[in-house]
C-alpha positions in Angstrom: 77.0 81.0 124.9 78.7 81.3 121.6 76.6 82.5 118.7 77.9 81.7 115.2 75.0 83.0 113.1 77.1 86.0 111.9 80.4 84.1 111.5 82.2 84.9 108.3 80.3 88.1 107.6 82.3 91.2 106.8 81.9 94.3 109.0 83.3 97.7 109.7 83.7 99.7 112.8 81.5 102.8 113.1 83.6 104.8 115.5 87.2 104.7 116.8 87.6 102.0 119.5 90.7 101.4 121.8 92.5 98.1 121.0 95.6 96.3 122.2 97.9 97.9 119.7 96.4 101.4 119.7 93.1 102.4 118.2 90.9 100.8 115.6 90.0 103.7 113.4 86.5 104.3 112.0 85.7 102.3 108.9 88.4 99.6 109.6 87.0 96.4 108.2 87.2 92.8 109.4 85.5 89.4 109.5 83.2 88.3 112.3 84.5 85.1 114.1 81.6 84.7 116.5 79.3 86.5 119.0 78.8 85.7 122.6 77.2 86.8 125.9 79.4 87.8 128.8 78.1 89.3 132.1 74.7 90.0 130.4 76.3 91.9 127.5 76.5 90.9 123.9 80.1 90.9 122.4 81.4 90.1 118.9 84.9 88.8 118.2 86.2 90.3 114.9 89.4 89.5 113.0 90.3 92.9 111.7 92.2 93.5 108.4 94.9 95.1 110.4 95.9 91.7 111.8 94.3 92.2 115.2 91.4 90.3 116.7 89.3 92.2 119.3 85.9 91.9 121.1 83.6 94.8 120.3 80.0 95.6 121.2 77.4 95.0 118.4 76.5 98.7 118.2 80.2 99.5 117.4 80.1 97.6 114.0 77.9 97.5 110.9 77.7 94.6 108.4 79.0 95.2 104.9 78.6 91.9 103.2 75.1 90.9 104.3 72.8 93.9 103.9 69.7 91.9 105.0 71.2 90.6 108.2 71.3 92.6 111.4 73.7 92.6 114.3 71.9 91.5 117.5 71.6 94.4 120.0 
């Protein structure tokens, strides 16, 4: 099921993560498109400022534009 409660929030990656075109380095920022559940895991699709869009786990990102909101675990 798609979860759009965080859509449009800015976030940054908290550790280096492999991506299609190499590695997303720590502190790379992006905009959350949506969250979803797949095989019992929560995932978040992020449009990164580098031009790439990837799925990451919620614990791999932190919100930067909405300090009071939290990423679902």
